[in-house]
N, C-alpha and C positions, 0 to 999 in steps of 0.2 A: 935385408937380403932381397935380391932380384934374380929371378931365373925364368927361362923360357920353357913352357910346358909343350908337350906334343901338339902339333897343329899350329904352333906359333903364339899361343896365348902367353902373355907376359904376366908373371906372378910376383907380387911384392908383399913383404910381411914386416910388421913392426910389433915388437914385444910390449905387452902391458901386464899389469898385475890385477886388473879389474875382473870381477866375475861376469862381466858383460863383454861380448865379442861383437865386432863390427866388420862388415865386408862390403865392398863396392866393386861392381863390374862396369867399366867404362867401355863404350863402343864408339869407334870413330864413324859416326853416322848422324850428322846433324843437319840443320836447316840449310846451311850453305852448300850441302853436297847432294841435296835431293833434286829431282827433275823440276824445273821451274813450273811446269804445267800442273804439278801436284803440290803446290805450296802447302806446308803444314804436314806433309807426309810423315816425316820423322817423329813429330810430336804425336800424330795419330797412331803410329806404330807403337810408340811407348804406351799409349792408352790400351791398345788392343792386346798386348802381350799378357795383360791381366784378365782377359776375357775368355780364357779357355785354352787348354792344351790337348794333346792326343789322349791324355788320361785324366785330366782334371777340369772341372767346371770352374767358372769364375768364383763361385761361393767356396769351393774347395781350396782354391788358391788363396783367397782372403783368410780362410780359417787355419791354414796350414801352420803359420807362424804366430798369428794373433792369439790362438788358444794356448800358446806357450808363453804368452806375455811379450812376444817380440813384435817387430814391425818390418814391413816390406814396403818400399817406396821407389819412386823413379822420377827423373826429370829430363828434359831435353833442352839443349842449348843449340847455338848455331853450328857447333862442330862436334857434338857428341850426345849420345844417350847414356844415362847412368842409371843403373838399377842397384839399389843398396838395401842393406838390412842391419838391424840392431837386434841382438838375441842373446840369451844366456849362453855362456861359452860351451856348455854341454850340448847345446842345440845347433852349434855352428854347421855341422854336416847337413842338417835339414835345410838351413838357409842357403848354403851354396848350391845344394842340389836343386832347390826350388828355383833359384835364379837361373841356373843353366836350363832347367826344364822350360820355363816360360819364354826364355830367349830363343831356344833352339827348336821347340816343338809346338809353338802356338798355332792354332788352327785357322785363325782369321775367318771365323764363320760369318757368312753374309748377314744373318739375322742380328748377330751381335754388332756388326759393323754399322748397320742401320740405326740401332739404338745408341751406340756410342758416338756416332756422328752428331746426333742432336745434342748430346752432352757437351761436346767440344764446341759446337756452334753457340751454345749458351755461355760457355766459358769465354768465347770471343766477344759476345755481346756484353757480358759483364765487364770485361777488360776495357771495352770502349767507353764505359761509364766512369772510368778512372783516369783522367788526364795526367795525374801525377805518376801513373805507371806507363801509359802508352807513349808519353812524350819521349821516353828513352828509345823506344823502337823507331819512332818517327825521326829522331835525331840521326840514328844510324842509317835509316833509309835515305835521308838527304845526303849524309856524309859519304856513303858508299854507293851512290846512285849508279846503276848499271852493273853492279857486281852482286854475286850471290849473298854476300854478307849484309846486304841491304834488306833482305827479306825478313819478315816477321816469323818468329818461331811457331806461333799459333796458325799461321796461314789465313786463308779467307774461306768464307762459307762456299763460295762458288767452286774453289779448287777441291775442297773436302768432298763435295758431292760427286766428284769424278772418281774418287778412290773406291776400288773394289777389292775383293779378296785376292784376286790375281795380281793387282797392283802391289799390294802389301807383300805377297809371297815373292814376287819378282824382285822387289826392292830389298827386302831383308835377306834373301838368299845371296845377295852380292855383298852385303856389309855385316850381317850377323854371322861372322866366321871367326874362329879362334885367333888367327893372326891379326885380326883387326880389333882385338880386345885386350884389356888389362884387368887383372883382379887384384885388388888391394885388401889385405886382411890385417886387423889389429886385434890382439887378444893374448891371453895368458896360455900360450901353447909352445910346443917345440916347433920351430920353423919348418924343419924337414918333414915333420909329420903332417903339417897343414898343406905343404906343397904336394905331398903324395896323395893326401885326401882329395885335393882339388884336381889332381891329374886323374885319379880314379873316377871321380864324379863326372869330369869332362868327357871321359871316354864313353860314358853312357849315351851321350848326345852328339858328340863331334862328328860322327859319321853322317849326320844330317846337315852339316854346316858348310859343305863345300871346301874341304881342306885343300891346301895348295895354292889358294889365291893370295895375291900380294896385299900387303897392308895399304889401306886407302889413304891417300894424301889429297889435300884440296887441289882442285883443278883451276881455281880462280886466280892463281898466281899472287902478285902483290898489288892489291887494289890501289888505285890513285884516287885519293879523297877529293871531295869538292868543298871548297870554302864557301859558306853561305851565311846569310842573316835573314831569318823569316820571322815576321811579327804577325801573328794570327789572332783574330778575334774569336773568343770562345764564350759560350753562355755559362760560365762558371763563376762562383763567388770569388774563388782564389785564382790568382795568376800563377802559372808555372813557367819556369825558365831553365834552360840548359846552356851553359857556355863551355865549349870544349873543342877538341882537335884530335886528329889522327895521332896515334902514339906508337910506342915500341911493341913489338910482338913478344910472345911468351918465350921465344928462343933468343931474344936480344939481351945481352948481358947488362945493357944500360937500364933495363927495367927496374933494377934494384934502386937506383938513384931516383927514378920516377915514382916508385912506390913510396919512398921516403918523402919526396916532395909533396905528393898528393896527400899523404898522411899529415904532414905539417899544416897544409892549407885547409883540408876539409875532412880529416879523419874522424873516427867515431867519438873522440873525447871532446868534452865541452870547451877545452882550452885550445882547440884548433884555431888557426888564424882567422878563417872566415866566420866561424861561429862567434868568436870574440868580437869581430868588427860588426857583423850584421845583427847579431842577436843581443849580445851582452852590452855593447856600447850604444847601439842605435835602436834596438827593439824593432827591427824591420821584418824579421822572419821568426817562425817557430823552429824551422829546420833548414840547414844547409849542409850539403854533403859532397864529398869527392868520390868519384867512381872511376877506377882504372880497370878496364876489361882487356884482357890479353887474348888475341887470336894467334893462329899458327903463323900467319904472314904479316900481321899488322896488329893494331890495338886502338883503343879509344880512351882518352882521359878527359873527364868532364866534371863540371860542378853544377849541381842542381839545387834550386831553392824554390819554395812556394811562398807567396806573400800577397798582401792586399794590392789591388791593381795600381793604386797611386804610388806604391813604393817600388815598383819594378825598376824604373830607370835609375833610381838612387842605388838600389842593390847592385845593378850592373856596373854602375860607375865605381862603386867601392871594390868590387871583385877585380875589375880591370886594373884598378890602381894597385891592388896587392900583387897581381901578376907582374905588373911593370916593376914593382919594387924587387921582386925575386929575380927578375931578369937583369937588374942593374946593381944590386947590392949583395955582396958575399955574406953568407951566414957567419956569425961569430963562432969561434971555437966552442964557446959555452952553449950557444943555441943548438949547434949541430950535435954536440954530445948529448944534450937533453933530448933532442928529437930521436936520436938513435936508441937511447935508453927506453923511451916511451914505446917506440915501435917494437923493439925486441920484447918488452914486457907484454905488449898486446899479443904478439905472436906466440909467446910461451903460454899465456893463459888460454888462447884459442886452441893451441895444440894439445891442451889437457883434455879436450873433447875427443873421445875415440871415434865418433862418427866423422867429425871434421878431418881427423887424421886419415881415416880410410879413404875418404873422398879425395883428399889432397895427394895421397900416395898414388892412387889409381890415375888421377889426372896427370901428375908429374911424369909417371912412367909412359903414359900415352903420348905426351907431347915431347919429352926429352930423353926417353929411354933410361932415365935415372931418377933417383929420389935423393934430395939433399938432406943430410942429417941436420939436427938442430945446431950443432957446432959449425957446420959448413955455412948455414944460413947466417949465423951470427958473424962469421968472418967476412962474408960478403957485405953485410950491412955496415960493419965497422970499417970496411975499406972505402966506403963512400966519402968523398971529400967535399968541402964547400964549393970548390971549383966544379965538381961533378953536378952539384945541385944547380949552380948558376948556368952551366952549359945546358942542362936538361930543360930548365925554364925557358931559355932562349930558343932551344931546338923545337920544343913542343908547343909552348905558349907564346911564340912570337906574334905580334899584333896582326900580321898578315896571314897567319895560319889559323886564327881563332874563328870558329863558327858559333852562331847563336840561334836558338830556337825559343820563341816566346809565345806562350798561349795566355792571352788576357782578354 
């Protein structure tokens, strides 16, 4: 069920029989939508909503759900901030209320800002010590050079030092509004009862949210990606490499075929094509994976691996060879059927996780104003043909579209 609550907040619910309830509030307010001079502002705002409201201290916020055995957490991406909770079902009202409270009534106290700024700077420095992590950010920085999507979620120390209480209040007053949010709930409840509960709790805080504003959409349009090859020397024992390209957006129906293709090539199972070739047959890597990130107007599909420095070129050669094979040879009916069965099994198992469901529902409503049922997802996967896979491989992984970033 999906409905719009007063103020424009979109509410979605999925029934479960678990004694545990899950809720997730997504806010269209990410790195790509923040002022360039305040890089990392969205991520910093996510940190600061836990540092005190009009009636609660940071300690009180932390204790509110944890003393009940529950959890409250959040994360920031390039296009959204998500605040989510896992709680016993009888305590769901407390979780939703607390999420609304910290989002709508945070004080952004200057003393707390000064303390948390150092925490985030430490987080940035720690991140810089892990090339297997920051290579992903660097790849998108080069790929979307000149566009907001190129920016790092964490920002930089220099930009964080510019952020004040006034900066945070001004920024959140424009995007922390009901019409720019979706709330997904999974639990053993009556749907209408949870919707009414959410509406009632929202009413306690919505007057502070700037009702009447329009839903935020990205202003960066459709980025034009840059094809590049960069081979950089790093003082690390292991080399890290990404091979990838611009891909379909979250709203592009062709994304299903690309999801299937990337799962075949580098999905989480040990029988993925690239794991079989690089690890099982040649013992060149410990890990190789495919990542397909979907944004509102574009996407990124890539393959990452880490290996000994002397194995980098061989790994690249083998990956490019497999991509060429998928561009030129149709999958057999048996291979396609097996790939669909595997991905549908993975989706079914992951959807058994209530937290994952709540996050997926919230994000889906945010991006597409609808949530696909398990049966609808199955139908879309089953509809993918071998020709779709071939077309997708040629469209995304054509040799003149592939970019490469190597740290060795």
